Every structure is written in structure tokens, then in C-alpha cells.
C-alpha positions in Angstrom: 0.0 0.0 0.0 2.9 2.4 0.5 3.7 2.1 -3.2 0.7 4.3 -4.1 1.9 7.7 -5.3 1.1 10.7 -3.3 1.2 13.1 -6.2 -1.8 15.3 -6.1 -3.1 17.8 -8.6 -2.5 21.3 -7.5 -4.9 22.9 -10.1 -7.6 25.1 -8.7 -11.1 24.0 -9.2 -12.0 27.1 -11.3 -9.1 26.2 -13.6 -10.5 22.7 -14.0 -14.0 24.1 -14.7 -12.6 26.4 -17.3 -10.7 23.6 -19.0 -13.6 21.2 -19.1 -16.1 23.8 -20.2 -13.8 25.1 -23.0 -13.1 21.6 -24.1 -16.7 20.7 -24.3 -17.8 23.9 -25.9 -15.2 24.0 -28.6 -15.6 20.3 -29.4 -19.4 20.7 -29.6 -19.0 23.7 -31.8 -16.7 21.8 -34.2 -19.1 18.9 -34.2 -22.0 21.1 -35.1 -20.1 23.0 -37.8 -18.2 20.1 -39.4 -20.5 17.1 -38.9 -24.2 18.0 -38.3 -24.6 20.9 -40.7 -22.7 19.3 -43.6 -24.7 16.0 -43.2 -27.9 18.0 -43.3 -26.7 19.7 -46.4 -25.7 16.4 -48.1 -29.0 14.8 -47.2 -30.9 17.5 -49.0 -32.6 18.9 -45.9 -31.5 22.5 -46.8 -33.7 22.5 -49.8 -36.8 21.6 -47.8 -39.2 24.3 -46.8 -39.0 23.4 -43.2 -35.2 23.7 -42.9 -35.3 27.2 -41.5 -37.5 26.2 -38.6 -35.5 23.0 -38.0 -32.2 25.0 -38.1 -33.6 27.5 -35.7 -34.5 24.7 -33.2 -31.1 23.2 -33.5 -29.3 26.6 -33.1 -31.7 27.8 -30.4 -30.8 24.9 -28.2 -27.1 25.0 -29.0 -26.9 28.8 -28.5 -28.3 28.4 -25.0 -25.6 25.8 -24.2 -23.0 28.3 -25.6 -24.4 31.1 -23.4 -24.1 28.9 -20.3 -20.5 27.8 -21.3 -19.4 31.4 -22.0 -20.8 32.5 -18.6 -19.1 29.7 -16.9 -15.7 30.4 -18.6 -16.0 34.1 -17.8 -16.8 33.3 -14.1 -13.9 30.9 -13.9 -11.4 33.3 -15.4 -12.6 36.1 -13.1 -12.2 33.9 -10.1 -8.8 32.8 -11.2 -7.7 36.3 -11.9 -8.9 37.4 -8.5 -7.1 34.5 -6.7 -3.9 34.2 -8.8 -2.0 37.4 -9.5 0.0 35.8 -12.2 -3.0 35.4 -14.5 -2.9 38.1 -17.2 -5.6 40.6 -18.0 -5.8 39.2 -21.6 -7.6 36.1 -20.3 -10.4 38.3 -19.1 -10.5 40.0 -22.5 -10.6 36.7 -24.4 -13.4 35.4 -22.2 -15.5 38.6 -22.6 -14.9 38.3 -26.4 -16.2 34.7 -26.3 -19.3 35.9 -24.4 -19.8 38.7 -26.9 -19.6 36.3 -29.9 -22.1 34.0 -28.2 -24.5 36.9 -27.6 -24.2 38.1 -31.2 -24.9 34.5 -32.4 -27.8 34.0 -30.1 -29.6 37.3 -30.3 -28.7 38.6 -33.8 -27.5 36.0 -36.3 -29.7 33.0 -35.5 -33.0 34.9 -35.5 -32.0 36.9 -38.6 -31.0 33.8 -40.6 -34.1 32.0 -39.5 -36.3 34.9 -40.5 -34.7 35.1 -43.9 -35.1 31.4 -44.5 -38.7 31.2 -43.6 -40.9 30.7 -46.6 -44.0 32.8 -45.8 -45.3 33.0 -49.4 -47.2 29.8 -50.1 -47.6 30.7 -53.8 -43.9 31.1 -54.5 -42.7 28.0 -56.4 -38.9 28.4 -56.1 -37.2 29.3 -52.9 -34.1 31.3 -53.7 -31.5 32.1 -51.0 -31.5 35.9 -50.3 -28.3 37.7 -50.9 -28.3 39.0 -47.3 -28.3 35.3 -46.1 -24.8 34.9 -47.6 -23.6 38.0 -45.7 -25.0 36.5 -42.5 -23.4 33.2 -43.2 -20.1 34.9 -43.8 -20.4 36.8 -40.5 -21.2 33.5 -38.8 -18.2 31.8 -40.1 -15.9 34.7 -39.2 -17.3 34.7 -35.7 -16.8 30.9 -35.5 -13.2 31.2 -36.5 -12.6 34.0 -34.0 -14.4 31.9 -31.3 -12.2 28.9 -32.0 -9.0 30.8 -32.0 -9.9 32.7 -28.8 -11.2 29.6 -27.1 -8.2 27.6 -28.1 -5.8 30.2 -26.9 -7.7 30.5 -23.6 -7.7 26.7 -23.3 -4.0 26.6 -23.9 -3.3 29.2 -21.2 -5.5 27.4 -18.7 -3.9 24.1 -19.4 -0.3 25.4 -19.1 -0.7 27.3 -15.8 
């Protein structure tokens, strides 16, 4: 029994919470962007009239999980910054940036894209994608790239310290 190691983890609980939350959040975001949405596109669901409402349901749920994750990461970083003086101020800036991106996705991009995608004219035979939808998709992908870079950087900082 004396051969059992007495090495203990000296990582604060808030740091572990930040690492686990960022890992879950970033992996779920990658899974949504690179597995779920392309498979819906390949299966032909994006050409269906009900895709906008189905997409809104998917993103509505996911955005709420992202809001919870962003709040948890910001709380963890603020607690670590308060307790550990060696934590830099840029960790707070990155976590606030992640929260801002999530708020823009939740309360601006998702409702706007869903509203543009809704087919409210029953007599229209062809459903064309509005030009402004491409602009919103471009903004979404830019925000996703910024979110992954900022989240990955923050995850790396939390892991190393």
C-alpha cells in the first residue's frame, strides 16, 4: 500500500472548470459545424421548406448551451484572476470576447438567418436564397473562426498554468 503515489493535482477548481467547459464547448461547436450541418446539407434537408425552422430549433438549443458555457468560462477566469495574481488581463478580454460572440450569435445571427429562411409566401414555387443570407453566413463563419482561436488560446493558457 505504500507504493501508491502521493502526487496530487494542484490545479484550482476554477481552472479545471474552465478547461472542461472550454473543451466541451469547442468540441461541440466543431461537431455542429463540421458534422451535423454538412450532413444536413448532403442529405438535402437544406432544400426543404422546413429547414429554417429546424435549423432554428437546433441553433436555439445550441446557443443556450453556448451562453451557459461562456458565462461559466468568464466566471472561472474572473475567479482565477482574483485569486492568482500571475493570471494576465488578456484572459479576461478573451473570455469577454467569447461571451460577446455568443451573444451576437444567439440574439442577432440566428434569428435573422431563420427569418430570412422562412418561406412565408405559399404561392412562390422556387425558394431562392436571399443575398443577405450569404452575408449573415459569412459573418457567422468569421465569428466561429474568432471563437475557435480565442477559445483555443484560452484553453492553452488554462492548461499550461
